[in-house]
C-alpha positions in Angstrom: 0.0 0.0 0.0 1.4 3.4 -0.9 1.1 6.2 1.7 0.6 8.8 -1.0 -2.8 7.5 -1.8 -4.1 9.0 1.5 -2.6 12.4 1.1 -3.4 14.3 -2.1 -1.4 17.2 -3.4 -4.4 19.4 -2.5 -4.1 18.1 1.1 -0.4 18.8 1.1 -0.9 22.4 -0.1 -3.6 23.0 2.5 -1.3 21.7 5.3 1.6 23.9 3.9 -0.7 27.0 4.0 -2.0 26.3 7.4 1.5 25.8 8.9 2.7 29.0 7.2 -0.1 31.0 8.6 0.3 29.5 12.1 4.0 30.2 12.3 4.2 33.5 10.5 0.9 35.2 11.2 -0.3 33.8 14.6 2.7 32.7 16.6 5.2 35.2 15.0 8.3 33.9 16.7 11.6 34.3 14.9 15.3 33.6 15.4 18.5 34.6 13.6 20.4 31.8 11.9 24.2 32.2 11.5 25.5 29.7 9.0 29.2 28.8 9.0 31.0 30.3 6.1 33.1 27.3 4.9 34.8 29.4 2.3 36.1 31.9 4.9 36.9 29.5 7.7 40.5 28.3 8.0 40.7 24.6 8.6 43.5 22.3 9.9 44.7 19.0 8.5 41.7 17.3 10.2 39.1 19.5 8.6 38.4 21.3 11.9 38.3 25.1 12.2 41.8 26.5 13.0 43.3 29.6 14.5 40.6 32.2 14.9 37.7 29.7 14.9 34.7 29.6 12.6 33.6 32.5 10.4 29.8 33.0 10.1 27.7 34.5 7.3 25.4 37.4 8.0 22.3 36.2 10.0 19.0 35.4 8.4 15.8 36.0 10.3 13.7 32.8 10.2 10.2 32.3 11.5 10.0 29.2 13.7 8.3 27.3 16.6 10.5 27.0 19.7 10.4 24.4 22.5 12.8 25.1 25.3 13.9 23.6 28.6 14.4 25.7 31.7 17.8 27.3 32.1 20.1 25.5 34.5 23.0 27.0 36.4 26.2 25.5 37.7 28.9 27.2 39.8 32.5 25.9 39.6 35.8 27.3 40.6 35.7 29.4 37.4 32.4 31.0 38.4 28.7 30.5 37.4 27.6 29.1 34.0 24.3 28.6 32.5 22.9 26.0 30.1 19.7 25.4 28.2 18.5 23.0 25.5 16.2 24.4 22.8 14.5 22.9 19.7 13.8 25.2 16.8 11.2 23.9 14.3 11.4 25.5 10.9 9.0 25.2 7.9 10.9 23.5 5.1 9.3 25.7 2.4 10.4 28.8 4.2 14.0 27.6 4.4 13.9 27.0 0.7 12.4 30.4 0.1 15.1 32.1 2.2 17.8 29.9 0.6 19.2 28.6 3.9 19.7 25.2 5.3 20.7 24.9 9.0 23.6 22.5 9.7 25.2 21.1 12.7 27.6 23.7 14.1 25.6 26.7 12.9 24.5 29.3 15.5 21.0 30.5 16.3 20.4 33.7 18.2 17.1 33.8 20.2 16.0 35.3 23.5 19.3 37.2 24.1 21.3 33.9 23.9 23.2 31.9 21.4 22.6 28.2 20.6 24.8 25.9 18.7 23.0 23.2 16.6 23.8 19.7 17.8 21.3 17.6 15.9 19.1 17.9 12.8 15.9 16.0 12.5 14.0 15.8 9.3 12.0 12.6 9.7 8.4 13.8 10.4 6.7 12.7 7.2 3.0 13.1 6.4 1.6 9.7 5.6 5.2 8.3 5.6 5.9 9.9 2.2 9.4 11.4 1.9 8.0 14.0 -0.6 5.7 15.4 2.2 8.2 16.5 4.8 7.0 19.8 6.1 9.4 20.6 8.9 13.0 20.8 9.9 14.1 20.5 13.5 17.3 21.9 14.9 18.2 20.7 18.4 20.6 23.0 20.1 22.4 23.8 23.3 23.2 27.3 24.7 26.7 28.5 23.9 28.8 31.4 25.1 29.0 34.4 22.7 32.6 35.0 23.5 34.7 33.0 21.0 31.9 33.0 18.3 33.1 36.2 16.7 29.6 37.3 15.9 28.5 40.9 15.5 25.0 41.9 16.7 22.3 42.0 14.0 21.4 45.5 13.0 17.8 46.4 13.4 
């Protein structure tokens, strides 16, 4: 049995439109995505960023749904530090429209903090059909701004 028999192209378009309106017009949350510029980042013999670290492209503001855990704090001999895990859910069609594709190692700025992408998840399929994948999840952890070399987004 083919899963596509249960989801017509019209159904697919209706779901796309509903999701777009929900994320962009009702929820209205956004984040800024900083993609690693592979061309401008120096790498060592192991293919890792060398010297000054990663270089990032200008941020792209992307609408999304956000699921976050509470911030946790730890105090060590070096002082206090905070941590938070956050999942950003993007609409696949919006990423295509903006010509961006989040990757592991990219940085997301949201709620006055920076998050590094640990995991990408693209397996939520409508009717099990790989042609009907509507979302793109980026699972992240909070990272320190120092050492990233990012400049604030101009408003």
